[in-house]
C-alpha positions as CSV (number, residue, x, y, z in Angstrom):
1,M,-5.8,25.0,-35.6
2,V,-7.3,27.0,-38.4
3,T,-9.3,30.2,-37.8
4,K,-11.0,32.2,-40.6
5,K,-12.1,35.8,-41.0
6,K,-14.4,36.4,-43.9
7,M,-13.9,39.5,-46.0
8,K,-15.6,40.7,-49.2
9,S,-14.1,38.3,-51.7
10,K,-11.4,36.8,-49.6
11,T,-11.0,34.8,-46.4
12,Q,-8.1,35.5,-44.0
13,V,-7.0,32.1,-42.8
14,T,-4.7,31.8,-39.8
15,F,-2.9,28.5,-39.6
16,K,-1.5,27.5,-36.2
17,M,0.5,24.6,-35.1
18,P,1.9,23.6,-31.6
19,D,5.6,23.4,-31.0
20,V,7.2,20.8,-33.3
21,E,10.1,19.0,-31.7
22,G,13.4,19.5,-33.5
23,C,12.0,22.0,-36.0
24,G,13.8,25.2,-36.6
25,R,11.5,26.5,-39.4
26,L,8.0,25.5,-40.3
27,Y,6.3,26.3,-43.7
28,I,2.7,26.1,-44.8
29,V,2.5,24.4,-48.2
30,G,-0.5,23.8,-50.4
31,D,-2.3,24.2,-53.7
32,F,-2.7,27.9,-52.9
33,N,1.1,28.3,-53.4
34,E,1.7,25.5,-55.9
35,W,3.2,23.4,-53.2
36,D,6.2,25.6,-52.9
37,D,7.8,24.8,-49.6
38,T,9.7,28.1,-49.2
39,T,7.2,30.9,-49.9
40,H,5.2,30.8,-46.7
41,P,7.4,30.5,-43.6
42,M,5.5,30.5,-40.3
43,A,6.4,32.6,-37.3
44,Q,7.3,31.0,-34.0
45,A,5.9,32.6,-30.8
46,G,7.7,32.5,-27.5
47,D,5.6,29.6,-26.3
48,G,6.8,27.5,-29.3
49,T,3.6,27.7,-31.3
50,W,3.8,28.5,-35.1
51,S,1.3,30.7,-37.0
52,L,0.8,32.4,-40.3
53,S,-2.2,34.3,-41.8
54,I,-2.9,34.1,-45.5
55,D,-5.7,35.7,-47.6
56,L,-7.3,33.1,-49.8
57,E,-10.1,33.5,-52.3
58,A,-13.5,32.8,-50.6
59,G,-15.7,29.8,-51.6
60,H,-12.9,27.3,-52.3
61,A,-11.4,24.2,-50.7
62,Y,-7.6,24.3,-50.4
63,E,-5.4,21.3,-49.7
64,Y,-2.3,21.9,-47.6
65,R,0.3,20.4,-45.2
66,Y,3.0,21.7,-43.0
67,R,6.7,21.0,-43.9
68,T,9.6,21.3,-41.4
69,D,13.1,22.5,-42.3
70,D,14.3,18.9,-42.0
71,G,11.8,17.6,-44.5
72,R,9.0,16.2,-42.4
73,W,5.4,16.6,-43.6
74,L,2.8,17.2,-41.0
75,N,-1.0,17.3,-41.2
76,D,-3.3,19.7,-39.4
77,P,-5.4,17.7,-36.8
78,D,-7.9,20.5,-36.8
79,A,-8.4,20.9,-40.5
80,D,-11.9,21.1,-41.9
81,S,-11.3,17.7,-43.6
82,S,-8.6,15.6,-45.3
83,V,-8.2,13.9,-48.6
84,P,-5.8,11.1,-49.8
85,N,-2.9,12.3,-51.9
86,A,-0.8,10.6,-54.5
87,F,2.0,9.8,-52.0
88,G,0.0,7.4,-49.9
89,S,-0.8,9.9,-47.1
90,D,-3.5,12.6,-46.6
91,N,-3.6,16.3,-47.2
92,S,-5.4,18.6,-44.9
93,V,-8.2,20.7,-46.3
94,V,-9.5,24.2,-45.4
95,Q,-12.8,25.5,-46.8
96,T,-12.9,29.3,-47.2
């Protein structure tokens, strides 16, 4: 799930994922952080859900995916859209 809060020149985007079986850490990875899979770790709530809020420049489309600590890539089923990537799968897209 993705929620957005518009600000002046930025949009605060909150990314949320349900509990991921076998996952000890979950990261949000995308073109907004040069696909670095360590810079944006998500926080896990008591019910197992994961979330993280990031301020992104407004008026842009950002590609992203979730990456688990064991190397699995996950898409966001509630993303604004998706696009094919160079690895034969899709990237999720959020529009700010």
